[in-house]
C-alpha positions as CSV (number, residue, x, y, z in Angstrom):
1,M,-1.4,-29.1,26.1
2,A,-0.6,-26.7,28.5
3,L,-3.1,-23.3,29.4
4,K,-1.6,-19.7,30.3
5,I,-4.0,-17.5,32.5
6,L,-3.4,-14.0,32.5
7,T,-5.7,-12.2,35.1
8,R,-6.9,-8.5,34.3
9,K,-4.0,-7.2,36.9
10,D,-1.3,-9.5,34.8
11,V,-2.9,-7.7,31.5
12,D,-2.6,-4.1,33.3
13,K,0.9,-4.5,34.5
14,V,1.7,-5.7,30.7
15,L,0.3,-2.9,29.2
16,D,1.9,-0.2,31.6
17,A,5.3,-1.9,30.4
18,L,5.0,-2.9,26.7
19,D,7.0,-1.8,23.9
20,L,4.9,0.7,21.8
21,Q,7.0,0.0,18.9
22,A,6.7,-3.8,19.4
23,A,3.1,-3.4,19.3
24,V,2.9,-1.1,16.2
25,D,5.2,-3.8,14.4
26,S,2.7,-6.6,15.3
27,Q,0.0,-4.6,13.5
28,A,2.0,-4.0,10.5
29,A,2.9,-7.8,10.2
30,V,-0.9,-8.3,10.2
31,F,-1.8,-5.6,7.8
32,E,1.0,-7.2,5.1
33,A,-0.1,-10.7,5.6
34,Y,-3.9,-9.7,5.4
35,S,-3.2,-7.4,1.9
36,G,-0.3,-10.0,0.7
37,P,-0.8,-13.3,-1.3
38,K,-3.6,-15.5,-0.4
39,T,-3.6,-19.3,-0.3
40,T,-5.6,-21.3,-3.0
41,D,-8.7,-21.2,-1.2
42,G,-8.6,-17.8,-0.8
43,K,-7.6,-17.3,3.1
44,M,-4.6,-15.5,4.5
45,A,-1.5,-17.0,4.9
46,A,-0.8,-18.9,8.2
47,V,0.7,-16.9,10.6
48,D,3.7,-19.1,12.4
49,R,2.6,-19.4,16.0
50,K,2.6,-22.2,18.5
51,T,-0.1,-20.7,20.7
52,A,-3.5,-20.6,20.8
53,I,-5.0,-17.5,22.6
54,K,-8.6,-16.9,24.2
55,I,-9.3,-13.5,25.5
56,V,-11.9,-13.6,28.3
57,S,-12.0,-10.0,29.8
58,V,-10.6,-6.7,29.1
59,P,-8.3,-4.9,30.8
60,T,-9.2,-1.9,32.8
61,S,-6.5,0.8,32.2
62,G,-5.3,-0.3,28.7
63,G,-8.5,0.4,26.7
64,D,-10.2,-1.9,24.4
65,G,-7.5,-2.3,21.7
66,L,-4.2,-1.1,21.0
67,P,-4.0,1.6,17.9
68,G,-1.3,-0.2,16.0
69,T,-3.1,0.3,12.8
70,T,-3.4,4.5,13.2
71,L,0.4,4.5,14.0
72,I,1.3,2.2,10.9
73,M,-1.0,4.8,8.7
74,D,1.0,7.7,10.4
75,E,4.6,6.6,10.2
76,L,3.9,6.0,6.0
77,L,1.7,8.8,5.4
78,G,1.8,11.6,8.5
79,N,3.6,14.6,9.7
80,G,6.8,13.2,10.9
81,K,7.0,15.9,13.8
82,P,3.1,16.6,14.7
83,T,2.5,19.3,17.5
84,N,-1.1,19.1,18.0
85,I,-3.4,16.2,18.2
86,V,-7.3,16.4,18.4
87,L,-9.4,13.3,19.6
88,F,-13.1,13.1,19.4
89,G,-14.3,10.8,21.8
90,S,-13.5,10.1,25.4
91,G,-13.5,6.0,25.5
92,A,-11.5,3.2,25.8
93,Q,-10.4,3.8,22.1
94,A,-9.5,7.5,22.8
95,E,-7.1,6.6,25.6
96,A,-5.7,4.0,23.9
97,H,-4.7,6.3,20.7
98,A,-3.7,9.4,23.0
99,R,-1.3,7.3,24.9
100,M,0.0,5.5,21.9
101,F,0.3,8.8,19.7
102,L,1.6,10.9,23.0
103,G,4.1,8.0,23.7
104,L,5.7,7.4,20.4
105,Y,5.8,11.5,19.2
106,P,7.3,13.6,21.9
107,S,7.2,16.3,19.4
108,I,3.4,16.7,20.5
109,T,3.0,19.4,22.7
110,K,-1.0,20.0,23.0
111,C,-3.9,17.3,23.2
112,T,-7.4,18.0,23.0
113,V,-10.2,16.1,23.7
114,V,-13.5,16.9,22.2
115,N,-16.6,15.4,23.8
116,R,-20.5,16.8,23.3
117,R,-21.4,17.2,26.8
118,P,-19.1,16.8,30.3
119,T,-19.1,13.7,31.5
120,E,-16.9,11.6,34.3
121,R,-15.6,9.8,31.7
122,A,-13.9,12.7,29.6
123,A,-12.9,14.6,32.8
124,H,-11.3,10.9,34.2
125,L,-9.1,10.6,30.7
126,V,-8.1,14.4,30.6
127,D,-6.6,13.8,34.2
128,A,-5.4,10.7,33.3
129,L,-3.3,12.0,30.2
130,V,-2.1,14.9,32.7
131,K,-0.8,12.4,34.9
132,A,0.9,10.6,32.2
133,F,2.4,13.5,30.0
134,P,3.1,16.4,32.3
135,K,4.9,18.0,29.3
136,V,1.7,18.2,27.1
137,E,-0.8,20.5,27.7
138,V,-4.3,18.6,27.8
139,C,-7.5,20.5,27.3
140,L,-11.1,19.1,27.3
141,G,-13.3,20.9,24.9
142,I,-17.4,20.5,25.2
143,T,-19.0,21.1,22.0
144,S,-22.4,22.0,23.8
145,E,-20.7,24.8,25.9
146,N,-20.4,28.1,24.3
147,D,-17.0,28.9,25.4
148,F,-15.4,26.0,23.5
149,K,-14.0,27.3,20.2
150,L,-14.3,24.0,17.7
151,S,-13.7,25.9,14.7
152,E,-10.3,27.0,15.8
153,T,-9.3,23.7,17.5
154,V,-9.5,21.9,14.2
155,K,-7.8,24.6,12.3
156,D,-4.8,24.0,14.9
157,A,-4.6,20.3,14.9
158,D,-1.7,18.3,12.7
159,I,-3.9,15.2,13.5
160,I,-7.1,14.5,14.0
161,C,-8.9,11.0,15.4
162,T,-12.7,10.3,15.5
163,M,-13.8,7.5,17.8
164,T,-17.4,8.0,18.0
165,S,-20.6,6.5,16.8
166,S,-22.0,10.1,15.2
167,T,-24.0,10.2,12.1
168,Q,-23.3,13.6,11.2
169,A,-19.9,15.2,10.9
170,L,-18.1,16.2,13.9
171,F,-16.4,19.5,12.0
172,A,-16.2,21.0,8.7
173,S,-14.0,20.3,6.2
174,K,-13.1,23.7,5.7
175,D,-11.4,24.0,9.2
176,V,-9.1,21.2,8.7
177,K,-5.8,22.5,7.6
178,P,-3.5,21.1,4.3
179,G,-1.3,18.3,5.4
180,A,-3.4,17.1,8.3
181,H,-3.7,13.9,8.9
182,M,-7.5,12.3,9.8
183,C,-7.7,8.9,11.5
184,L,-11.6,7.9,11.5
185,I,-11.9,4.9,13.8
186,G,-15.6,5.2,15.3
187,S,-18.5,4.6,12.2
188,Y,-19.0,0.7,11.1
189,K,-22.2,1.2,9.7
190,K,-23.6,2.8,6.7
191,H,-25.8,5.3,7.9
192,M,-22.7,6.6,10.0
193,R,-20.2,9.2,9.5
194,E,-17.9,11.1,11.6
195,V,-16.2,13.7,8.5
196,E,-17.8,15.5,5.7
197,D,-18.1,14.2,2.2
198,D,-15.9,17.4,1.0
199,L,-13.2,16.2,3.2
200,V,-12.9,12.5,1.9
201,K,-12.8,14.3,-1.6
202,R,-9.6,16.3,-0.4
203,A,-7.7,13.5,0.4
204,G,-8.3,11.5,-2.7
205,I,-7.5,8.3,-1.9
206,V,-7.9,6.7,1.5
207,L,-5.8,4.0,3.2
208,V,-8.1,1.7,4.7
209,D,-7.5,-1.4,6.7
210,S,-9.8,-3.7,4.5
211,K,-11.3,-2.6,1.1
212,E,-14.1,-5.4,1.2
213,A,-14.7,-4.5,4.9
214,C,-14.9,-0.4,4.2
215,E,-17.4,-0.7,1.6
216,A,-19.4,-2.8,3.2
217,E,-19.5,-0.7,6.8
218,A,-17.7,2.7,6.2
219,G,-20.7,5.4,5.9
220,E,-17.7,7.8,5.2
221,L,-16.6,6.1,2.1
222,H,-19.7,5.7,0.1
223,N,-19.0,7.7,-2.7
224,L,-15.2,6.1,-3.5
225,T,-15.0,3.8,-5.9
226,E,-12.7,0.9,-5.4
227,D,-9.3,2.2,-6.7
228,Q,-9.9,5.2,-4.6
229,M,-9.1,2.9,-1.3
230,V,-5.6,1.8,-0.9
231,E,-5.4,-1.3,1.9
232,I,-2.6,-0.4,4.3
233,G,-0.9,-4.0,3.9
234,K,-0.2,-2.7,0.0
235,I,2.5,-0.1,1.6
236,V,3.6,-1.4,4.8
237,K,5.9,-3.7,2.8
238,D,6.9,-0.8,0.2
239,K,6.7,2.6,1.6
240,S,7.3,3.8,-1.5
241,K,3.9,3.1,-2.7
242,A,2.6,5.8,-0.3
243,D,4.1,8.6,-2.5
244,P,0.8,8.8,-4.7
245,I,-1.5,8.9,-1.6
246,K,0.1,11.8,-0.3
247,Q,0.2,13.5,-3.5
248,A,-3.4,12.6,-4.2
249,G,-4.9,15.4,-2.3
250,D,-4.2,18.1,0.4
251,V,-4.7,15.9,3.7
252,T,-4.3,12.4,4.2
253,M,-7.1,9.9,5.6
254,F,-7.4,6.5,7.1
255,K,-10.3,4.4,7.7
256,S,-10.7,1.4,10.0
257,V,-13.6,-0.9,10.6
258,G,-11.6,-3.2,12.1
259,L,-10.3,-6.8,11.7
260,G,-10.5,-9.5,13.9
261,V,-6.9,-11.0,12.9
262,Q,-5.8,-7.4,14.9
263,D,-6.8,-9.0,18.0
264,V,-5.4,-12.4,18.0
265,A,-2.0,-10.8,16.8
266,I,-1.9,-7.8,20.1
267,A,-3.2,-10.7,22.4
268,Q,0.0,-12.4,21.3
269,T,2.3,-9.5,21.8
270,V,0.7,-9.3,25.4
271,L,1.4,-13.0,26.0
272,D,4.9,-12.7,24.9
273,Q,5.6,-9.6,27.2
274,A,3.6,-11.6,29.9
275,E,6.5,-14.3,29.4
276,K,9.3,-11.8,29.7
277,L,7.7,-10.5,32.6
278,G,6.8,-13.7,34.4
279,L,3.2,-13.1,34.7
280,G,0.6,-15.4,34.3
281,S,-0.4,-19.1,36.1
282,V,0.0,-22.3,33.7
283,I,-2.2,-25.5,34.2
284,E,-0.3,-28.1,32.7
285,D,-2.3,-31.0,30.7
286,Y,-5.1,-28.8,29.8
287,D,-7.6,-30.4,27.4
């Protein structure tokens, strides 16, 4: 068996040249399979792949994951031409989401990164986005500073992405305008929550990556019944099933706690692109 090794620099080159739609499509396939028919032992049907992959390092410039889930959901439920996106958090997930949204939605003209306090990481993120997307107005909002108007920032947002470990709501439900689209990515334990219960109620039905995982881990969804959550894989194949979700409330909402199979799928996408670019070293007869 041959082993292909990609260095961190190799992976960074791949991510710089990666077809964003291909990344989204790989995630769509994952969720369709995850929510589709299971084998007799309850496992997800196998994906026909010939390569086994082990990730041993994380690229420095590409973040720690590609938010294909978020973008699939936006294609199905969100505003087709958003102009204003607000991101809570300044870590690798925030950068990955910003780059994907701004890269795939040229209608976006303003991007605000919201952080609790001024940090070198937040400043670096804003600088990087300004350089990468010169036509977009990129701002940094610090909630601990009196001159930042959080309420007005939220009111103007078409898309709001939360990527923090907060245990209390980051903004008021009343400030979110009808038609806005929420992507809740950060919380992963019962005591965590990034939005108010009222905002969840306004959505009516919440799109999730996994009902089972969200019931166990998503603090924001603790008051929802099973029929108030719909797995994204159920509507990837049939987009008409998104209509009842859009009609259930005056905002749309997606909650993700993450699935391991997503990492495998995006790793395969990176490997495929690396092979096209002639990157990586191969060790023959490795066992």
